[in-house]
N, C-alpha and C positions, 0 to 999 in steps of 0.2 A: 370739470373736464368735458362732460357730455354736452354742456351748453355750448362750449367752444366748438366742438365737433359739429353740432347742429348749425351753428352760425357759419361755419366754413363749407359744409356740405351743400347747403341750399344755393349759395352763389355759384359754386363750382358746377352744380347740375345745370343751372340757368346758363352759365357761360358755355358749357358744352352743347346745350341745345341750340343756342344762338350761333355758335361758331361752326357747327356741322354743315348747315346749308351754305354758309359763306365759303367754306373751304371746298365744298363740292363743285362750286362754280368756277374753280380755277382751271386754266388751260392745261391740257395734257402736254407732256413733253413731245409726244409724237401724235400727229393727227391720225384719227382712225382710217381715213382714206389712204394715207401714206403707208400705214401698217398693212392694210389690206393689199395694197399694190406690191409691197415687198414679199408678203406671204405668197401672193399669186405668182410672182416671178420665181420664187424658190420652188414652188410646186411644178411650174412649167419646166424649169431646169431639170428637176428630177424625172419628169415624164420624158423629156428628150433623152436623158441618159439611159433610162430603161428601154426606150425605143431603139437606141443604138445597140444596146446589149442584145435585145431580142433579134435584131437584124443580123448581127454577127453570128449569133448562135444558130440561126436558121440557114446559114450558108453551108452548102454541101462540103466545102473544104474544111470548115471548122468541125462539122459532124464526122468527117473522115478521120481527122486527127484525134477527136474525142473518142471515136471507136477504137483506134489503135491504143489509146491510153487507158481504155476501160472506163471512161466517164459516162455516167448515166445522164443523157441529155435532158430527159424529162425532169430530173431532179435539179439539174443546173438551170434550166429554164424557169422552174418554179422558184428557185433561189433569187432570181432577178427581182421578183416582186417584194422580197423581204429585205433587200439591200437598202442601205441609206448611208448618209454621211460620206466620210472619206473613202470607204470601201466602194460605194456606188460610183464616186467620181473616178477613182483609180481604174475600176473595171470598165467604165464607159470610155475612158481615154484609150485603153487598150483595144476596146471594141471598135472605136472610131478609126484607129490605125489599121485594124484588120479590114474594115469596110472600105477605107481609102485604097488599100492595096488592090482590091478587086473592082474598083470603079472602072468603067469602060470595057468591061467584059474580059479582063485579064483572067486567064484560066490556069496559069502555072503558079505553083507555090515556090517561093524562094525561101532560103534559110531564114531570113529575117521575119518573113510573114509567119512561118511555122513557129518560130520562137515567140512571136507576139500572141499567136493563137494558144500556144501552150501556157504562156503567162496568164492569159485571160481565163483559161479553164482552171488553172491552179488557184487563182484569186477566188473564183466562184466556189471551188471545192473547199477552200479554207473557210470561207464564210458559211457554207452549208455545214461543215464539220463543227464549227463553233456554236451554231444554233442548235 
């Protein structure tokens, strides 16, 4: 039995040694340049989302509503850096709506804008509470 093992092990080792470099030369399913581009786009999207959130949280109107609700703005702003995934996308969408409401120097807060601001702050508070 040991002679049979020795007779099988040696060819298997040789086959493995020969096959490894051949398999290593195969093409990848995704080119490294494509992968780098997709990762770069994802990072850029997250940066844009965080910028929209920071812009919305810096608005005096948002800070006024947050003050009435007792929200710590320093903590909320710090939470922006830790957000990711669906939470970041949802909060950024709400922040963009807030930012669009005040484009062109609009200074009055309507009910819908206040609702959006409160929703944005609640999303951030929930995320901070979970962390």
